[in-house]
N, C-alpha and C positions, 0 to 999 in steps of 0.2 A: 711874449715878454722874454727878453734876453737877459742872461746873467753872466758875469765875468767868471772865467775859469782859467786855471793855469795847468800846463802839462809839459812833460819832458820831451825834448827832441835831442838825442845824444846827451851831451853835457849841458844843454841849454834849457832854461825854463822859458816857455813861450806863453803869451797871454792870448786869450780868445774870448769870444762872446757866443754863448750857446742858447738856443731856443729849443726846448725839448717838449713839444706838444704831442709827440707820438714816439713809440719805440719801433714802429714798423719800417719807416724809411727816413733817411736823413741825407743831407748834402753838406759836403765840405767845400767852402768857397775860398778861392785863392785871390789875393789882391794884386794890384799893379806894381810896377817896378819900385823897389825900396829906395833906389838912388835918385828917384825923381818925385819923391814925396808920397809914394804909394803906401797905403795902410788899410786896415780893416774898416776904417771909418769913411773910406772913399765913397762918394755918392752912388757910383755905379754898383759897387759891392753891396751897399745898403739896399739898392733897388733889387738886385738879384736875391738877396736874403728875403725881402718882403714878398717877392713873387713865390718863392718856394714855401714860405710860411703860409701864404694864402692857399697854396695847393696842398696843404696838409703835411708838409715835410718838417722834420726837425732840422735846424740849421746850425752850423758851426763855422764862423768866420774867425780868422786869427791873424796875428801879426807875425810875419816871417822873422827869422833871427835878425837881431840888430835894429828892429823897428819898434817904436814905442817902448813898452816895458819888457819886450822879449829880449832875452840875452843873446850874445853872440854878435856876429857881423856878417855883412853881405857875402855870399859865396857863389856868385856867378850862375845861380840857378841849380847848382848841384846840391848843396846843403839844403836849399829850399825844397827840393824834391823829398828829402828826408823829413823836412818839417811837415809836409803834406801827409806823408805816411804816418808820422807821429800823431797828427790830428785825427786821421782815420782810426788809429788804435785807441785814442782817447774817446772817440765817439762810440766805438764798439764796446768799450768798458762801461759806457752809459746804457748799454743794452740795445743800441740801434742795430737792427737786423740787416737792412739793405742800405748801402751807402753809395750815393752818386757824387760826382765831382763837377764843380763849376769854377771857371776862372775868367778873370778879366785882364786883358792885355798881357803883361808879364806872367800873371797868374795862369792864363791859359797856356802859355809856353811851358810852364812848369808841369802842369797836369798832363799835357800832351806827351811830354817826355817820360812821364812815369808809366803811362799806358793803362789799359783796362785790367789786364791780367795781374800785373804787379800790385795794383791798388785793390783788386777784387771789386772793381766798380761796376755797377749795373748800367749806368748811363753817364754821359759826359756832355757838358755844354760849354762852348768856348765863345766868349764875347770879345770881339776885336783882337784876335790873335795877331801879334805885331810882326807880320810877315816881312815888312819892309825895314824892320829895325833889328830883328833877331834872326838867327839862322835856324830855319825849320827844315833844311835839306837833310835827307837821310832819315827823317822821321818815318817810322813804319806805319802799318795800318792801325787804325784806332776803331776796332769793331763796336765799341760801346758809344762812340760819338753819335749823339742824337741831333744836335743843332749847333750851327755856327751863325753868329750874328755880327754884322759890322755896319758902319755908317757909310752913306754915299759920299761923304766929304772927309772920310777918315784917311789921312795920309800915312799913318803908321800901320794900319791894317787895310790897305787898299782893296776894295771889293773885287776888282779884276784879278789881282794877284792871289787873294785868298781863294777865289773861285777856281783858279788853275790848280791849286794845291789840294783842294777838297777831294777829288776822285782818289788820290793816293791815300788819303786818310780814311775816308769812308764814303763811297759813292751814294750810299743810301741816306746819309745824314741830310737834314734840312738845312737850307741856307737862306737867310733873310738879310736884306739890305734895307736899312732905315733911311729914308729920304731926309735930307737936311741935317743929318747927324755927323758930327766930327768925332774924333777919337774919344773925346771926353763926354759926349752925349749932352753937350750944353743945350738946354732948352728942349731936349728930346728924351728925358728919362721916362716920361709917361708912355711915349711910343715904344721904348725898349721894354718897359714892363708889360705892355699889351702884347708884344711879340712873345715874351717869355711865358706870360700867364696863359696864352692860348695853347701852349704846349702841354 
């Protein structure tokens, strides 16, 4: 069961949804691009949250600055990194000991650029990192990256392009391509959940 919370990121008050069924481990989930309708209610974000909840995690999904009831405005992924860090802090204040990161599309771009050490993240999962749409060049190693998922028909996160980038991020990370799935996982959310839940 999720409940609405509000927390501060710099001078902005952000809104989120928290499900706290444990204090042992939790995941902060970052949503897709704000300028293209992305928010914490996105169906893929909701699917990711369900999977983690079934796996015994507390979850926190939230709206980036300028989205929904979150104050501020879009900041090219820079301010959004600070929003994720603020969400991590809000989660820690709730007593969560281990915090993982998960992101979908733009959300995966944001968490990848924060990195494991800065976020003190144990594990990271990226769903459809938008490699054909945003600049991932120069991104260093991501030692906590555990899994990358994309769709076989995803033109924003093309499987072949993501696969080429993966060794630089973490050669030990899992890589799953979901047959029939486009960037929005239309008709393929159950397949996505099966891949995530198997982890």
